[in-house]
N, C-alpha and C positions, 0 to 999 in steps of 0.2 A: 504494499500500499504506499503510494508516494505521498508528498506534501499536499498536492492538489486534492487528492481523495480525502485526507484528513481535513483539510480547510473547507471542502465543499460539506462535509458532515457537520462540521461546527457552524457553518453559515445557515445550514438547515435548522440546527438546534437553535441558533439566535433569531430565526425568522428574519434574517437579514434581507431577503428579497422583498419583504414587506416594509421593513424600517427604512432601509438605505440600498435600493437596488443598484445604484451606481458603483458605491462603495464596494458592494459584495462582488460586482463583476470585476473590479479592479484587483480585489484579494484574489480571486479565482485566477486571474490572468498572471498575477505575480507568482502564485504557488505553481502553475504550470510552467512558468519560467524558471523557476528554481529545479523543478524536475527535469527540464529539458536542457539544461547547460551543465558542462564540467568546469567551467571557468570560476574558481574560487572567488575572484572579485565581484562577478556578476552576481552569483549567489548570495554572497554577503550583502550587497546593496539591496538586492531583492528581498532578502529576508529581514532586514532593517525596515524597509517601507512596508513589507507585510505585517511586521510585528506592530507598527503604529496603527495601520488601519484596523487590524483585528482588536486592537485595544478601544479604538473609537466605536467599532461596531458593537463590542461587548457592554459598553457604556449605554448605547443607545437601544440595546436589546429590551423587549418589554419584560417586566418582572413577573414571574410566574408565580401566582399565589399558592402558597402551600397550606395545609390546614394547621389549625393551632393545636395546642395541647389537648383540648377537649375534643376535637376531631380525631386526634391520634388515639385518644382512649377509647372513644366510641369504635373505632375501626379495629382496634385490638380486641374489644369485647364482642364484636361480631364475629371475628374469626374464631375466638374461643367458643362462642355458641354454635357456629357451623361445624366445628370439630367435634364437639360434644353430641350434635345431633347425629352426625356421621357414625360415631362411635356407638351411640345407642341403637342406630339402626343396623348395626352389624358390619359397617363400612370400614 
């Protein structure tokens, strides 16, 4: 798996095509450039620029809301109840 594949996955996780499609395209082009060259200087410059763009994209990414402690407790309780039902049913 090359740099471009990893960056593409991260861009997808960040929903970068929705928040900053131009920056996402540039990041992917830079990552492909890193994969396609053997020149250390070119790789270093592209990696520097890619790091900067990815930092910006991470800051712009929508915040995913995670459940609070009460939600976590309720989820764990539901799992325990489901396991108890399965065990009682002979499963």
